[in-house]
MDAnalysis code that builds the backbone (N, CA, C; Angstrom):
import MDAnalysis as mda
import numpy as np

u = mda.Universe.empty(198, n_residues=66, atom_resindex=np.repeat(np.arange(66), 3), trajectory=True)
u.add_TopologyAttr("name", ["N", "CA", "C"] * 66)
u.add_TopologyAttr("resid", np.arange(1, 67))
u.add_TopologyAttr("resname", ["UNK", "UNK", "UNK", "UNK", "UNK", "UNK", "UNK", "UNK", "UNK", "UNK", "UNK", "UNK", "UNK", "UNK", "UNK", "UNK", "UNK", "UNK", "UNK", "UNK", "UNK", "UNK", "UNK", "UNK", "UNK", "UNK", "UNK", "UNK", "UNK", "UNK", "UNK", "UNK", "UNK", "UNK", "UNK", "UNK", "UNK", "UNK", "UNK", "UNK", "UNK", "UNK", "UNK", "UNK", "UNK", "UNK", "UNK", "UNK", "UNK", "UNK", "UNK", "UNK", "UNK", "UNK", "UNK", "UNK", "UNK", "UNK", "UNK", "UNK", "UNK", "UNK", "UNK", "UNK", "UNK", "UNK"])
u.atoms.positions = np.array([
    [42.257, -7.343, -17.297],
    [42.387, -6.526, -16.128],
    [41.004, -6.336, -15.509],
    [40.892, -6.583, -14.214],
    [39.624, -6.405, -13.528],
    [39.388, -4.945, -13.188],
    [38.130, -4.540, -13.298],
    [37.707, -3.200, -12.922],
    [36.479, -3.308, -12.038],
    [36.215, -2.262, -11.277],
    [34.993, -2.160, -10.499],
    [34.078, -1.190, -11.228],
    [32.832, -1.608, -11.448],
    [31.877, -0.827, -12.218],
    [30.676, -0.434, -11.362],
    [30.184, 0.785, -11.555],
    [28.901, 1.224, -11.012],
    [27.882, 1.061, -12.137],
    [26.656, 0.682, -11.791],
    [25.643, 0.389, -12.797],
    [24.671, 1.561, -12.911],
    [24.374, 1.959, -14.146],
    [23.456, 3.062, -14.419],
    [22.381, 2.605, -15.396],
    [21.199, 3.185, -15.263],
    [20.122, 2.945, -16.228],
    [20.437, 3.730, -17.509],
    [19.806, 3.362, -18.640],
    [20.089, 4.054, -19.894],
    [19.839, 5.563, -19.845],
    [18.930, 6.033, -18.995],
    [18.641, 7.465, -18.935],
    [19.640, 8.210, -18.066],
    [20.653, 7.528, -17.562],
    [21.702, 8.155, -16.773],
    [21.476, 8.111, -15.272],
    [20.314, 7.624, -14.825],
    [20.069, 7.530, -13.389],
    [20.775, 6.304, -12.829],
    [21.378, 6.484, -11.681],
    [22.085, 5.387, -11.038],
    [21.083, 4.332, -10.581],
    [21.431, 3.075, -10.752],
    [20.596, 1.992, -10.243],
    [20.411, 2.163, -8.743],
    [19.285, 1.742, -8.223],
    [19.010, 1.920, -6.805],
    [19.850, 1.004, -5.925],
    [20.307, -0.101, -6.439],
    [21.145, -0.963, -5.607],
    [22.509, -0.317, -5.409],
    [23.094, -0.542, -4.255],
    [24.334, 0.148, -3.905],
    [25.588, -0.658, -4.218],
    [25.428, -1.917, -4.558],
    [26.626, -2.718, -4.798],
    [27.302, -2.349, -6.113],
    [28.532, -2.711, -6.211],
    [29.284, -2.533, -7.444],
    [29.558, -3.909, -8.024],
    [29.944, -3.939, -9.262],
    [30.242, -5.186, -9.950],
    [31.719, -5.179, -10.312],
    [32.397, -6.268, -10.024],
    [33.785, -6.440, -10.436],
    [33.772, -7.331, -11.668],
    [34.449, -6.888, -12.721],
    [34.442, -7.677, -13.931],
    [35.651, -7.405, -14.806],
    [35.783, -8.257, -15.809],
    [36.876, -8.161, -16.767],
    [36.288, -8.137, -18.169],
    [36.760, -7.215, -18.999],
    [36.306, -7.121, -20.384],
    [37.099, -8.062, -21.274],
    [36.391, -8.700, -22.192],
    [37.012, -9.554, -23.199],
    [36.373, -9.259, -24.544],
    [37.145, -9.402, -25.612],
    [36.603, -9.356, -26.967],
    [36.685, -10.771, -27.504],
    [35.524, -11.440, -27.553],
    [35.461, -12.841, -27.986],
    [34.345, -13.005, -29.004],
    [34.560, -13.866, -29.952],
    [33.530, -14.181, -30.947],
    [32.961, -12.917, -31.586],
    [33.830, -11.985, -31.918],
    [33.456, -10.735, -32.590],
    [32.527, -9.846, -31.773],
    [32.580, -9.941, -30.445],
    [31.770, -9.055, -29.602],
    [32.457, -8.835, -28.258],
    [32.075, -7.751, -27.584],
    [32.587, -7.454, -26.250],
    [31.757, -8.183, -25.212],
    [32.430, -8.674, -24.183],
    [31.765, -9.335, -23.064],
    [32.368, -8.828, -21.763],
    [31.503, -8.651, -20.761],
    [31.939, -8.316, -19.416],
    [31.742, -9.563, -18.569],
    [32.841, -10.144, -18.122],
    [32.776, -11.355, -17.305],
    [32.829, -10.963, -15.838],
    [31.757, -11.311, -15.106],
    [31.672, -11.047, -13.675],
    [31.702, -12.387, -12.952],
    [31.786, -12.396, -11.625],
    [31.759, -13.674, -10.917],
    [30.464, -14.458, -11.134],
    [29.371, -13.762, -11.515],
    [28.069, -14.417, -11.651],
    [27.628, -14.687, -13.081],
    [28.196, -13.978, -14.061],
    [27.684, -14.100, -15.430],
    [28.692, -13.568, -16.435],
    [28.432, -13.886, -17.697],
    [29.154, -13.294, -18.821],
    [28.116, -12.498, -19.604],
    [28.308, -11.176, -19.651],
    [27.330, -10.280, -20.262],
    [27.823, -9.795, -21.619],
    [27.119, -10.107, -22.708],
    [27.490, -9.557, -24.003],
    [27.021, -8.113, -24.111],
    [27.742, -7.311, -24.885],
    [27.337, -5.918, -25.048],
    [28.278, -5.159, -25.945],
    [28.250, -3.837, -25.800],
    [29.097, -2.960, -26.598],
    [29.983, -2.137, -25.677],
    [31.034, -1.596, -26.248],
    [31.998, -0.822, -25.469],
    [32.135, 0.564, -26.069],
    [32.074, 1.581, -25.208],
    [32.379, 2.963, -25.603],
    [33.661, 3.351, -24.896],
    [34.646, 3.776, -25.666],
    [35.938, 4.126, -25.092],
    [36.934, 2.996, -25.268],
    [38.123, 3.195, -24.748],
    [39.205, 2.213, -24.851],
    [39.187, 1.326, -23.609],
    [39.330, 0.004, -23.758],
    [39.232, -0.891, -22.603],
    [40.291, -0.676, -21.529],
    [41.417, -0.029, -21.872],
    [42.467, 0.205, -20.880],
    [42.419, 1.613, -20.305],
    [41.404, 2.375, -20.689],
    [41.222, 3.737, -20.190],
    [39.781, 3.866, -19.706],
    [39.337, 5.085, -19.489],
    [37.948, 5.302, -19.075],
    [37.019, 4.770, -20.166],
    [36.053, 3.958, -19.790],
    [35.141, 3.374, -20.758],
    [33.801, 3.076, -20.103],
    [32.810, 2.822, -20.950],
    [31.478, 2.427, -20.514],
    [31.114, 1.168, -21.282],
    [30.706, 0.128, -20.559],
    [30.218, -1.102, -21.173],
    [28.701, -1.069, -21.082],
    [28.017, -1.358, -22.191],
    [26.555, -1.356, -22.216],
    [26.096, -2.770, -22.551],
    [25.343, -3.388, -21.617],
    [24.890, -4.760, -21.859],
    [23.668, -4.758, -22.778],
    [23.209, -5.949, -23.172],
    [22.101, -6.063, -24.114],
    [20.791, -5.538, -23.547],
    [20.669, -5.444, -22.215],
    [19.470, -4.884, -21.580],
    [19.520, -3.363, -21.531],
    [20.654, -2.775, -21.920],
    [20.790, -1.330, -21.940],
    [21.387, -0.725, -20.688],
    [21.750, -1.553, -19.700],
    [22.382, -1.017, -18.497],
    [23.813, -0.605, -18.809],
    [24.236, 0.514, -18.233],
    [25.594, 1.019, -18.436],
    [26.451, 0.669, -17.232],
    [27.620, 0.113, -17.493],
    [28.589, -0.237, -16.455],
    [29.755, 0.732, -16.602],
    [29.869, 1.648, -15.648],
    [30.917, 2.678, -15.689],
    [31.945, 2.378, -14.614],
    [33.202, 2.623, -14.928],
    [34.260, 2.380, -13.943],
    [33.981, 3.227, -12.718],
    [33.942, 2.570, -11.558],
    [33.613, 3.268, -10.299],
    [34.830, 3.934, -9.715],
])
């Protein structure tokens, strides 16, 4: 299921760019991935993928459902 995400820095401040990212979460190869039109980002998931959740990529950016 595709979701629209707003991007936040690890300290909770919103990224300065105004765009949102559309992506789909997958659990592949024993890890969570956020697949966007431009990339596949490995990371971790907080929350349930079908409910409110936060995806955190390896760089520490938080992707929250917008």
